[in-house]
N, C-alpha and C positions, 0 to 999 in steps of 0.2 A: 261265793259262799253267803252271804249275806243277803243277797239281793235278794232274801222275799221273806227275811223278820224283820219285822219289825224297830222303827226307830227310838235312840230313850235319846232327850235332851237332859243334859244337868246343867244348872249353875250355882256359885256358893254365896252362903250366906252366916253371917256374924252376925245375925241379928233376926229370927227364924219368928220373932211373933211380927215385926216393920215388913222385914218379906213375906208374909203371908195376908196381912191386909192389903200390902200391894198387887200381888198378882191373884188375889182373892177379888177385893173390893175393887176396884182400878183398874187394873185388866181384864175384871170378870173370868177367869179360869174356877172351872168345880174344885175344888179339894173334892181328894180319893181317899189320903189319909194325912195323920199324922202323925208321927211314930218321932221318938228320939232321933235313928237317924236324917231322915228327909219327909217334906213336906211334899206329898205326892199329887200331882195338879190334870187332870186330865185338857189338855191342848186341843181343843178336836181332836178328839181318837189317838191322840200319840203322848207320851207320859215326860213331864214335864219336870223333874226331883229337884227343888229346891234343896238342896246341903248346909247344911252347916258344917263350917268350919273353924277355930280354936281362933283364926287370925284372916282377916279377908285381904289381899291386894284386888287391886281393879286391874284390867288388863287397857289396853293404850287400840282394844280393837272389840267390831262389832261378836258378842257372845250367842245372845240371841235373836231371832226376825221372823217376822209375820209376811207373808202373802196377805194382799189384804186387795176388796175390788174399791173401795174409797181411796186413797192415802185421804184429799183434801177431810172429806169425814171422818174418817175415824180419827187423823189426828186434831179435827176440834172437839170428838171427843173424849178422850184423853186432854186435852187440854182444859177443859170443862172439868173435869176430875184432880185437875194442879200440875195434873203430868206437862211438866219444860222440857222442850223440844231443844238438843247439840246445831248449835252453827257450829262449821267448822273453818277456817280460815281459808283463800284460793275457791271454795266451793260455791258456785252462786247461790242462793236458796234464796226462794221464794216466802212471804211475809209469812207462812207457814213455820215456814225451816224446811222446805222440801228443796230436796234438790232433781234434777232432772239428769240423767245422764244420755250420751251422747247416742242411746237405742235407742232413750223414751222414757229409759225407766223410773220410776219418783220413787226415789225412797227420804224416808226422815228417820233420825238418832233422838234417842230418848236416854236416861241410867232411871234401872230397879232402886229400889228403897239400898243399895249395897255399891252403888254405883258402875255396876254393872249393866254393859255400853248396849240396850237391843234396839232391834231396826223395823221397821214398816220399811214395802217395799210390794208395790203396787208396779209389777212386766208390762210393757209393750206389747199389746195386740200383736202378731205374729204375721211377718211382710209377708 
């Protein structure tokens, strides 16, 4: 039923100004709208709504992610803008914080200004 409709992503923020700086200046997303209800960003043709909430609680899993063509270049670029990449016990991550999955995909995680867990993935070439 919804297979031909555009997906809209949501993420919560307790600090709208900090979220705007992060998503716009650090991640480089284009701000489309700033209303009392949401910051709306164009995420390469997909809509991302960063919604203000009175009390924000971080979740222990990834809430947003991006498919990238070169994860090492992307991680270095974000790190140069002050983004810190997370490390997880039991996962072998390289010096940049990138984990390689058993199927060859590469993943790195970082947090936004509210502590929401975000990820980058460079998928392995099909075999």
